[in-house]
C-alpha positions in Angstrom: 39.5 104.6 75.4 41.8 101.5 75.2 44.3 100.6 77.8 47.1 101.4 75.3 45.8 105.0 74.9 45.3 105.4 78.6 49.0 104.8 79.2 50.7 107.1 76.7 49.4 105.9 73.3 52.3 103.4 72.9 51.5 100.8 75.5 54.3 102.0 77.6 54.1 103.6 81.1 55.0 107.3 81.0 58.4 108.1 82.4 58.3 109.9 85.6 60.3 113.2 86.0 61.0 112.5 89.7 64.6 111.5 88.9 65.3 115.2 88.4 64.5 115.9 92.0 65.3 112.6 93.7 69.0 113.5 94.2 70.2 115.7 96.9 74.1 116.8 97.0 75.4 115.9 100.6 79.0 116.7 100.1 81.5 117.7 97.4 85.1 117.1 98.3 88.1 118.3 96.6 91.0 118.0 95.8 90.9 114.3 95.9 93.9 112.0 95.7 93.2 108.3 95.3 96.1 106.0 95.5 96.9 104.1 92.3 95.4 100.7 92.4 93.1 101.6 95.4 90.1 99.5 96.3 87.1 100.8 97.9 85.2 99.5 100.8 82.1 100.7 102.6 81.6 99.8 106.4 78.7 100.4 108.8 79.9 101.6 112.2 77.7 101.5 115.4 78.8 103.1 118.6 77.0 102.6 121.9 76.2 105.8 124.0 79.4 107.7 125.0 81.7 105.2 123.1 84.9 107.3 122.2 85.3 105.4 119.1 88.5 104.5 117.4 91.9 105.8 118.8 93.8 108.3 116.6 94.5 106.7 113.3 94.8 107.5 109.6 93.6 106.0 106.4 95.7 105.2 103.1 93.1 106.9 100.9 90.1 109.4 101.2 87.0 108.3 103.3 83.5 109.7 102.9 80.9 109.1 105.7 77.2 109.8 106.3 75.6 109.6 109.9 72.6 107.6 109.8 71.5 108.1 113.5 72.9 109.9 116.5 75.9 112.2 116.2 79.7 111.7 115.6 82.3 113.7 117.4 84.7 114.3 114.4 88.3 115.7 114.4 91.0 115.8 111.8 94.5 117.1 112.1 94.5 120.8 111.5 90.7 121.2 111.9 88.6 121.9 114.9 86.6 119.3 116.5 83.0 119.3 115.5 79.9 117.2 115.9 78.1 115.7 112.8 74.6 114.9 113.5 72.3 112.4 111.6 71.9 113.3 108.0 75.2 115.1 108.0 78.5 114.1 106.2 82.2 114.0 106.7 85.3 113.3 104.6 89.0 113.0 105.2 91.6 113.1 102.6 93.5 110.0 103.8 97.4 109.6 103.5 99.3 111.3 106.4 96.4 113.1 108.1 95.7 112.0 111.6 92.0 111.3 112.4 91.8 112.0 116.2 88.1 111.3 116.8 85.1 109.5 115.5 83.3 108.6 118.5 79.6 108.9 119.7 78.9 112.5 120.8 75.8 111.3 122.7 75.8 109.8 126.1 72.1 108.7 126.0 71.7 107.1 122.5 73.5 105.0 119.9 75.2 106.4 116.8 75.4 104.6 113.4 77.3 105.9 110.4 78.6 104.5 107.0 81.9 105.3 105.6 83.3 104.5 102.1 87.1 104.3 102.1 89.7 104.1 99.2 92.4 101.9 100.4 96.0 101.9 98.9 97.1 98.4 97.7 98.8 96.4 100.3 97.9 98.8 103.1 95.5 98.2 105.9 92.1 100.3 105.8 93.1 101.9 109.1 96.6 102.4 110.9 96.6 103.4 114.6 99.0 106.3 115.5 101.2 105.8 118.4 101.8 108.1 121.4 105.3 109.2 120.1 104.0 110.4 116.8 101.1 112.2 118.4 103.5 114.0 120.6 105.7 115.0 117.6 102.8 116.2 115.7 101.0 118.0 118.6 101.6 121.5 116.9 99.4 120.3 114.0 96.4 119.6 116.1 93.9 122.5 116.4 93.5 123.7 120.1 90.7 121.8 121.9 87.8 123.6 123.4 88.1 124.4 127.1 86.3 121.8 129.1 
């Protein structure tokens, strides 16, 4: 048998069917509003043990995250606080919604995650929310678990 016949009769390597099972859906977000003319950026975040993360903030467009290692304490306005562990995903719609927490939920290990964000033209990737606005919108925050 020639090398050509051993491959597939044409001299080409047989095409693997692995691509059909190589993809796993991690999240599907809808509805999605992307600001016209938006750009996208992907960032890698690494929090040391117990780091509370970014103060309350918002993004000008949607953001999609994947936790690589550790666990993220995640809280959006109108949703209960939750912990997203390694291998888990999170997303936020952007716009006016306040993102209260994105810190490390672990006190004994580092947490790393990747986020891809759509940014409206001329707007920063992240805008901090001041104490006055937090107080004005307090009724929109889901009650926090008792300590």
